[in-house]
C-alpha positions as CSV (number, residue, x, y, z in Angstrom):
1,X,55.6,-54.5,-45.9
2,X,57.7,-51.6,-44.6
3,X,57.4,-50.0,-41.2
4,X,57.2,-46.2,-41.7
5,X,56.4,-45.0,-38.2
6,X,55.9,-46.6,-34.8
7,X,53.7,-45.1,-32.0
8,X,55.2,-44.2,-28.7
9,X,52.2,-45.5,-26.7
10,X,51.6,-49.2,-26.0
11,X,48.5,-50.8,-27.2
12,X,47.9,-54.4,-26.0
13,X,51.5,-54.7,-24.9
14,X,53.1,-53.5,-28.1
15,X,53.7,-50.3,-30.0
16,X,51.5,-50.0,-33.1
17,X,53.1,-49.1,-36.4
18,X,52.2,-47.5,-39.7
19,X,53.1,-49.9,-42.6
20,X,53.2,-49.4,-46.4
21,X,52.9,-52.4,-48.7
22,X,51.4,-53.9,-51.8
23,X,49.0,-56.5,-52.9
24,X,51.1,-59.4,-51.6
25,X,51.2,-57.9,-48.1
26,X,47.5,-57.3,-48.1
27,X,46.7,-61.0,-48.6
28,X,49.5,-62.4,-46.3
29,X,47.4,-63.2,-43.2
30,X,50.4,-64.5,-41.3
31,X,52.4,-61.3,-41.8
32,X,49.4,-59.1,-40.9
33,X,49.0,-61.0,-37.6
34,X,52.7,-61.0,-36.9
35,X,52.8,-57.2,-37.1
36,X,49.5,-56.8,-35.2
37,X,47.7,-55.1,-38.1
38,X,44.1,-54.2,-37.2
39,X,43.2,-51.6,-39.8
40,X,43.9,-51.8,-43.6
41,X,43.6,-48.8,-45.9
42,X,43.2,-49.9,-49.5
43,X,44.1,-47.2,-52.0
44,X,42.8,-49.0,-55.1
45,X,39.4,-49.2,-56.8
46,X,37.1,-52.2,-56.6
47,X,38.4,-55.2,-58.5
48,X,35.1,-55.4,-60.5
49,X,35.5,-51.8,-61.5
50,X,39.1,-52.2,-62.8
51,X,40.6,-55.6,-62.9
52,X,44.1,-54.4,-63.4
53,X,44.2,-51.5,-60.9
54,X,41.9,-53.0,-58.2
55,X,43.0,-55.1,-55.2
56,X,40.4,-57.0,-53.1
57,X,39.9,-56.5,-49.4
58,X,41.0,-60.1,-49.0
59,X,39.7,-60.8,-45.5
60,X,36.7,-58.4,-45.3
61,X,34.1,-61.1,-45.6
62,X,35.9,-63.9,-43.8
63,X,33.7,-64.6,-40.8
64,X,36.1,-67.2,-39.5
65,X,39.0,-64.7,-39.1
66,X,38.9,-63.1,-35.7
67,X,39.5,-60.5,-34.7
68,X,38.3,-59.1,-38.0
69,X,40.3,-56.4,-39.8
70,X,38.8,-52.9,-40.2
71,X,38.9,-51.9,-43.9
72,X,38.6,-48.7,-45.7
73,X,38.9,-48.3,-49.5
74,X,39.8,-45.0,-51.2
75,X,39.7,-45.7,-54.9
76,X,42.6,-43.9,-56.6
77,X,44.2,-44.6,-60.0
78,X,48.0,-44.4,-60.3
79,X,47.7,-41.6,-62.9
80,X,47.7,-37.8,-63.0
81,X,43.9,-37.8,-62.9
82,X,44.1,-39.7,-59.6
83,X,45.6,-36.8,-57.7
84,X,42.3,-35.0,-57.1
85,X,40.9,-38.2,-55.6
86,X,43.7,-38.3,-53.0
87,X,43.5,-34.6,-52.2
88,X,39.7,-34.7,-51.7
89,X,40.0,-37.6,-49.3
90,X,43.1,-36.4,-47.4
91,X,41.2,-35.9,-44.2
92,X,39.6,-39.4,-44.5
93,X,43.1,-40.9,-44.9
94,X,44.5,-39.1,-41.8
95,X,41.4,-39.9,-39.8
96,X,41.4,-43.6,-40.6
97,X,45.1,-44.0,-39.9
98,X,44.9,-42.0,-36.7
99,X,42.0,-44.0,-35.3
100,X,43.6,-47.3,-36.4
101,X,46.8,-46.6,-34.5
102,X,44.8,-46.3,-31.3
103,X,43.9,-50.0,-31.7
104,X,46.8,-51.6,-33.4
105,X,49.0,-51.3,-36.5
106,X,47.8,-49.9,-39.8
107,X,48.7,-51.2,-43.3
108,X,48.3,-48.7,-46.2
109,X,48.6,-50.6,-49.5
110,X,48.0,-50.3,-53.2
111,X,49.1,-52.7,-56.0
112,X,52.9,-52.5,-55.5
113,X,53.3,-50.3,-52.5
114,X,55.2,-47.8,-54.6
115,X,53.0,-44.7,-55.5
116,X,49.5,-44.5,-54.1
117,X,50.1,-46.0,-50.7
118,X,53.3,-44.0,-50.3
119,X,51.4,-40.8,-51.1
120,X,48.7,-41.7,-48.5
121,X,51.3,-42.3,-45.8
122,X,53.1,-39.1,-46.7
123,X,49.8,-37.2,-46.3
124,X,49.5,-38.6,-42.8
125,X,53.0,-37.4,-41.9
126,X,52.5,-34.0,-43.4
127,X,49.1,-33.4,-41.7
128,X,49.8,-35.1,-38.4
129,X,53.6,-34.6,-38.0
130,X,53.8,-31.2,-39.7
131,X,56.5,-32.5,-42.0
132,X,57.3,-31.0,-45.3
133,X,56.6,-33.1,-48.4
134,X,60.4,-33.6,-48.8
135,X,60.8,-34.8,-45.2
136,X,57.9,-37.2,-45.4
137,X,59.0,-38.8,-48.7
138,X,62.6,-39.0,-47.5
139,X,61.5,-40.9,-44.4
140,X,59.3,-43.3,-46.4
141,X,62.0,-43.9,-49.0
142,X,64.6,-44.5,-46.3
143,X,62.4,-47.3,-44.9
144,X,60.9,-48.4,-48.2
145,X,63.5,-47.8,-51.0
146,X,61.1,-48.8,-53.8
147,X,58.6,-46.0,-52.8
148,X,58.3,-43.6,-55.7
149,X,55.1,-41.6,-56.1
150,X,54.4,-40.3,-59.6
151,X,55.3,-36.6,-60.2
152,X,51.7,-35.5,-60.0
153,X,51.3,-37.0,-56.5
154,X,54.5,-35.3,-55.4
155,X,53.1,-32.0,-56.6
156,X,50.0,-32.8,-54.6
157,X,52.0,-33.4,-51.5
158,X,53.9,-30.1,-51.9
159,X,50.5,-28.3,-52.3
160,X,49.2,-30.0,-49.2
161,X,52.3,-28.9,-47.3
162,X,51.5,-25.2,-48.0
163,X,48.0,-25.6,-46.7
164,X,49.1,-27.2,-43.4
165,X,50.2,-25.5,-40.3
166,X,54.0,-25.1,-40.3
167,X,54.3,-25.5,-36.6
168,X,56.3,-28.4,-35.3
169,X,54.5,-31.2,-33.4
170,X,55.2,-33.8,-30.8
171,X,54.7,-36.6,-33.5
172,X,57.3,-35.0,-35.7
173,X,59.9,-35.1,-32.9
174,X,59.0,-38.7,-32.3
175,X,59.4,-39.7,-35.9
176,X,62.5,-37.7,-36.8
177,X,64.1,-37.4,-33.4
178,X,65.0,-34.3,-31.5
179,X,66.7,-31.5,-33.3
180,X,70.5,-31.4,-32.8
181,X,71.8,-28.7,-30.4
182,X,73.1,-25.5,-32.2
183,X,76.8,-25.4,-32.7
184,X,78.6,-22.9,-30.5
185,X,80.9,-20.4,-32.2
186,X,84.4,-20.5,-30.9
187,X,85.4,-17.2,-29.5
188,X,88.8,-15.7,-30.3
189,X,90.8,-13.9,-27.7
190,X,90.2,-13.7,-23.9
191,X,86.6,-14.5,-23.0
192,X,84.6,-12.4,-20.5
193,X,83.5,-14.1,-17.2
194,X,80.2,-15.9,-17.4
195,X,77.2,-13.9,-16.2
196,X,76.2,-16.8,-14.0
197,X,79.5,-17.0,-12.2
198,X,79.2,-16.2,-8.5
199,X,82.5,-14.9,-7.0
200,X,81.5,-16.1,-3.6
201,X,81.5,-19.7,-4.8
202,X,85.3,-19.6,-5.3
203,X,85.8,-17.9,-2.0
204,X,83.8,-20.7,-0.3
205,X,86.0,-23.4,-1.9
206,X,89.2,-21.8,-0.5
207,X,87.9,-21.7,3.1
């Protein structure tokens, strides 16, 4: 389970985070509790629909586990045909993650935490942080090196980027950090006095 983004605001004494992981993370109760996960976004189909591609919501019906996890399943296949399913549910993805981070940490997972879950996390960063697809994927891969969406999903993210507002946002600055100050050109030859210089200031010093 890899931390992709951590909120600035405290919730219950800690800062919630957005995590990306796979099947093994989704069923690791100890780790989920350790990272204060309250919401789980499952990017796979139902197990009874596709045995190989599906991952169960392991603790959804466990009445003895409190507080209970909030689950959402968006059934996507890790294939070119799955791209339309992700694009059509982009707003649902962003809404679930955004609401989840108001209560605790959020885990987005698929089978291996490589393609579908990575794409979902990137959608959140593009739509909520006004990142480019390249920036979002670079951030995720830096924090989860195995992340590698299939080419069709990358094209989807690039298409989504063009649809989103290009304006910067507070969240983007929080995730990527402040932009570095512009480099000042070194002037050649004598430099003119600064426009803000007050001649009376020097006179006062000499008195």
